[in-house]
N, C-alpha and C positions, 0 to 999 in steps of 0.2 A: 947405542943400544939402551937397553933398559938398565937403569941403575937403581940399586936398592939402597936407599938412604932414608933418613929420618923424614924428609919431606914427603916421601911416598907414604910413609906411615901416617903422618899428619893429614895428608890428603884423604887417605882411606878413612881415618877416624872422622874427619870433617864430613865426608860423604855419608857415613853412617849416621852421624848426628843430624845432618840435613834430612836424611831419609826418615829418621824417627820423628823429627819435628814436623816435617811435611805430612807424614802419615798421621800424627796426632792432631795437628792443628788444621790441616787442609782436607785430607782424605776422610777422616773420621766424621767431621761435620757434614761433608758432602755425602758420604755414605748414609749418615743418619737422615739427612733431608731426602735422599733418594728412597730409602726404606720407608720413611713416613709417606712420601708421595705414592709409592707402590701400594702401601697399606690403604691409603685414601682411595686410590684408583680401584683397588680390589674391593674395597667396601662399597664404593659407588657402583661398580660392576655387579656385585652381589645384590645390591639394592635394586638396580635396574633389572636384573634377572628376576628378583622376587616380584617386582611390579609387573614385569612381562608375564610371569606365571599367573599372577592375580588377574591381570587383564584377560589372559586366555581363559581362566576359570569363569570370569564374568561373561566373556563372549559365549562360552558354552552354556552358561546359565541363561543368557538372553536367547540363544537359539532354542533351548528347551522351552523357555517361556513363550517364544514366538510359535513354536510347534503346538504348544498347548492352546494358545490363542486361536490358531488356525483350526484345531479340532473343535474348540468351543464355537467358533464362528460357523463351521460346517454343521454342527448340531443345531445351532440356533436357526440357521437358514433352512435346514431340513424341517425343523419343527414349524417354522413360519410357513413354508411351502405346504406342509401337511394341513395346517390350520386353514390356510387360504383355500386349499382344495376342498376341505370339508365345508367351509363357509360358502364356497361357490356352489357345491352340490346342494347344500341346504337352500340357498337362494333360488337356484334353478328349480328344485323340487317344490318350493313354496310358490314360485311363479306358475309352475304347471298346475298346481292345485287351484290357485286363484283363477287361472285361465279356464280350467275345466269347470269350476264353480260358476264363473261368469257365463260360459257357454250354456251350462245346464239351466241357470237362471233365465237366460235369454230365451232358451227353448220353451221353458215353462211359461214365461211371459208371453211369448208368441202364441203358444197353444191356448193360453187363457184369453188373449185378445181375439184369436180366431174363433174360439167358442162364443165370445161376446158378440162378435160381428156375424158369424155364420149362423149361430143359433137363432137369433131373431129374424134373419133373412130367410132361413128355411121355414120358420113358422109363418112368415108373411106369404112365402111362395105356396106353402101348403094351404093357407087360408084362401089365397086366390084360386088355387086349383079346385078346392072344395066348392068355392063360390061358383066358379064357372061350371063345374060338373053338375052342381045342383041346378043352376040356371039352364044348362043344356038339357038336362032331363025334364025340367019343368017347361021349357020353352020349345017351340017348334020352329023358331026362326032359323034362318040359314046360318051356316057355320061362319061365314065371313063376318057377319055382324057381331057374333060372339067373340071372334078373334080380335076385331077392332076394339071392342069393349075391354077385353083383357089387356091390350096394349095401352089403352088410356089409363086404366087403373094402375098398371105396373109403372107407367111413367109418372103418375101422381105420387106413388109411394117412393119411387126413386128420387124425385125432386124433394119430397118431404124429408127423406132420410139424409139428404145432403145438407 
Protein backbone atom coordinates (compact mmCIF):
# COMPACT_ATOMS: atom_id res chain seq x y z
CA UNK A 1 0.00 0.00 0.00
CA UNK A 2 0.94 3.46 0.48
CA UNK A 3 3.91 4.14 2.59
CA UNK A 4 4.68 7.45 4.06
CA UNK A 5 8.31 7.96 4.15
CA UNK A 6 10.82 10.58 3.26
CA UNK A 7 10.88 9.66 -0.42
CA UNK A 8 7.31 10.61 -0.71
CA UNK A 9 8.07 13.96 0.85
CA UNK A 10 10.98 14.50 -1.54
CA UNK A 11 8.84 13.50 -4.46
CA UNK A 12 6.17 16.00 -3.48
CA UNK A 13 8.75 18.73 -2.95
CA UNK A 14 10.31 17.79 -6.27
CA UNK A 15 6.93 18.03 -7.99
CA UNK A 16 6.23 21.42 -6.43
CA UNK A 17 9.61 22.72 -7.52
CA UNK A 18 9.08 21.37 -11.02
CA UNK A 19 5.64 22.93 -11.07
CA UNK A 20 7.03 26.33 -9.99
CA UNK A 21 9.90 26.12 -12.49
CA UNK A 22 7.66 25.09 -15.36
CA UNK A 23 5.20 27.74 -14.44
CA UNK A 24 7.87 30.47 -14.25
CA UNK A 25 10.00 29.45 -17.22
CA UNK A 26 7.47 27.80 -19.55
CA UNK A 27 3.92 28.89 -18.88
CA UNK A 28 4.65 32.54 -18.06
CA UNK A 29 6.53 33.23 -21.35
CA UNK A 30 3.95 31.26 -23.30
CA UNK A 31 1.14 33.17 -21.59
CA UNK A 32 2.96 36.44 -22.29
CA UNK A 33 3.31 35.50 -25.97
CA UNK A 34 -0.34 34.47 -26.11
CA UNK A 35 -1.47 37.70 -24.43
CA UNK A 36 0.71 39.75 -26.81
CA UNK A 37 -0.76 37.85 -29.77
CA UNK A 38 -4.27 38.39 -28.43
CA UNK A 39 -3.54 42.10 -28.01
CA UNK A 40 -2.10 42.24 -31.53
CA UNK A 41 -5.09 40.39 -32.97
CA UNK A 42 -7.48 42.61 -31.01
CA UNK A 43 -5.62 45.68 -32.26
CA UNK A 44 -5.78 44.44 -35.85
CA UNK A 45 -9.43 43.56 -35.42
CA UNK A 46 -10.17 47.04 -34.02
CA UNK A 47 -8.17 48.57 -36.87
CA UNK A 48 -10.06 46.47 -39.41
CA UNK A 49 -13.34 47.46 -37.78
CA UNK A 50 -12.34 51.15 -37.94
CA UNK A 51 -11.38 50.76 -41.61
CA UNK A 52 -14.68 49.00 -42.26
CA UNK A 53 -16.61 51.82 -40.58
CA UNK A 54 -14.59 54.39 -42.51
CA UNK A 55 -15.28 52.52 -45.75
CA UNK A 56 -18.97 52.42 -44.89
CA UNK A 57 -18.92 56.16 -44.25
CA UNK A 58 -17.13 56.73 -47.57
CA UNK A 59 -19.66 54.48 -49.28
CA UNK A 60 -22.53 56.53 -47.87
CA UNK A 61 -20.72 59.70 -48.85
CA UNK A 62 -20.30 58.37 -52.41
CA UNK A 63 -23.97 57.40 -52.57
CA UNK A 64 -24.96 60.88 -51.45
CA UNK A 65 -22.57 62.40 -53.98
CA UNK A 66 -23.96 60.16 -56.73
CA UNK A 67 -27.53 61.13 -55.79
CA UNK A 68 -26.47 64.78 -55.93
CA UNK A 69 -24.90 64.20 -59.34
CA UNK A 70 -28.09 62.53 -60.56
CA UNK A 71 -30.12 65.53 -59.40
CA UNK A 72 -27.70 67.92 -61.11
CA UNK A 73 -27.81 65.81 -64.27
CA UNK A 74 -31.61 65.84 -64.23
CA UNK A 75 -31.63 69.64 -63.77
CA UNK A 76 -29.12 70.15 -66.59
CA UNK A 77 -31.04 67.83 -68.92
CA UNK A 78 -34.30 69.61 -68.09
CA UNK A 79 -32.67 73.00 -68.73
CA UNK A 80 -31.18 71.77 -71.99
CA UNK A 81 -34.54 70.37 -73.09
CA UNK A 82 -36.27 73.63 -72.20
CA UNK A 83 -33.65 75.66 -74.08
CA UNK A 84 -33.89 73.33 -77.07
CA UNK A 85 -37.69 73.65 -77.07
CA UNK A 86 -37.44 77.45 -76.91
CA UNK A 87 -34.83 77.47 -79.69
CA UNK A 88 -37.02 75.15 -81.76
CA UNK A 89 -40.05 77.39 -81.23
CA UNK A 90 -37.98 80.47 -82.17
CA UNK A 91 -36.64 78.80 -85.31
CA UNK A 92 -40.11 77.63 -86.36
CA UNK A 93 -41.59 81.08 -85.70
CA UNK A 94 -38.77 82.74 -87.64
CA UNK A 95 -39.27 80.29 -90.52
CA UNK A 96 -43.01 81.02 -90.54
CA UNK A 97 -42.35 84.76 -90.60
CA UNK A 98 -39.88 84.37 -93.45
CA UNK A 99 -42.26 82.11 -95.38
CA UNK A 100 -45.11 84.61 -94.90
CA UNK A 101 -42.84 87.46 -95.98
CA UNK A 102 -41.71 85.49 -99.05
CA UNK A 103 -45.33 84.69 -99.95
CA UNK A 104 -46.36 88.33 -99.44
CA UNK A 105 -43.39 89.55 -101.51
CA UNK A 106 -44.23 87.04 -104.22
CA UNK A 107 -47.85 88.18 -104.26
CA UNK A 108 -46.78 91.82 -104.51
CA UNK A 109 -44.30 90.97 -107.26
CA UNK A 110 -46.96 88.98 -109.13
CA UNK A 111 -49.44 91.84 -108.76
CA UNK A 112 -46.81 94.30 -109.96
CA UNK A 113 -45.94 92.16 -112.97
CA UNK A 114 -49.64 91.65 -113.69
CA UNK A 115 -50.11 95.41 -113.64
CA UNK A 116 -47.12 95.85 -115.93
CA UNK A 117 -48.37 93.21 -118.37
CA UNK A 118 -52.15 93.71 -118.19
CA UNK A 119 -52.09 97.51 -118.02
CA UNK A 120 -50.38 98.06 -121.41
CA UNK A 121 -52.41 95.21 -122.95
CA UNK A 122 -55.66 96.79 -121.77
CA UNK A 123 -54.56 100.12 -123.16
CA UNK A 124 -53.74 98.53 -126.52
CA UNK A 125 -57.09 96.72 -126.55
CA UNK A 126 -58.90 99.97 -125.69
CA UNK A 127 -57.00 101.78 -128.42
CA UNK A 128 -57.93 99.06 -130.92
CA UNK A 129 -61.57 99.14 -129.86
CA UNK A 130 -61.64 102.92 -130.10
CA UNK A 131 -59.99 102.78 -133.50
CA UNK A 132 -62.44 100.20 -134.77
CA UNK A 133 -65.40 102.02 -133.27
CA UNK A 134 -64.33 105.26 -134.89
CA UNK A 135 -63.74 103.52 -138.22
CA UNK A 136 -67.04 101.72 -137.95
CA UNK A 137 -68.85 104.97 -137.39
CA UNK A 138 -66.90 106.69 -140.14
CA UNK A 139 -67.13 103.89 -142.66
CA UNK A 140 -70.05 102.19 -144.21
CA UNK A 141 -68.14 99.04 -145.19
CA UNK A 142 -69.52 95.80 -144.16
CA UNK A 143 -68.73 94.34 -140.77
CA UNK A 144 -66.67 91.41 -141.99
CA UNK A 145 -64.04 93.69 -143.51
CA UNK A 146 -63.77 95.59 -140.24
CA UNK A 147 -63.47 92.34 -138.36
CA UNK A 148 -60.66 91.19 -140.67
CA UNK A 149 -58.86 94.48 -140.18
CA UNK A 150 -59.16 94.14 -136.40
CA UNK A 151 -57.68 90.65 -136.47
CA UNK A 152 -54.76 91.84 -138.62
CA UNK A 153 -53.93 94.69 -136.22
CA UNK A 154 -54.30 92.47 -133.17
CA UNK A 155 -51.96 89.92 -134.76
CA UNK A 156 -49.39 92.60 -135.56
CA UNK A 157 -49.47 93.92 -131.99
CA UNK A 158 -49.27 90.42 -130.59
CA UNK A 159 -46.24 89.61 -132.76
CA UNK A 160 -44.63 92.95 -131.87
CA UNK A 161 -45.18 92.36 -128.15
CA UNK A 162 -43.51 88.95 -128.23
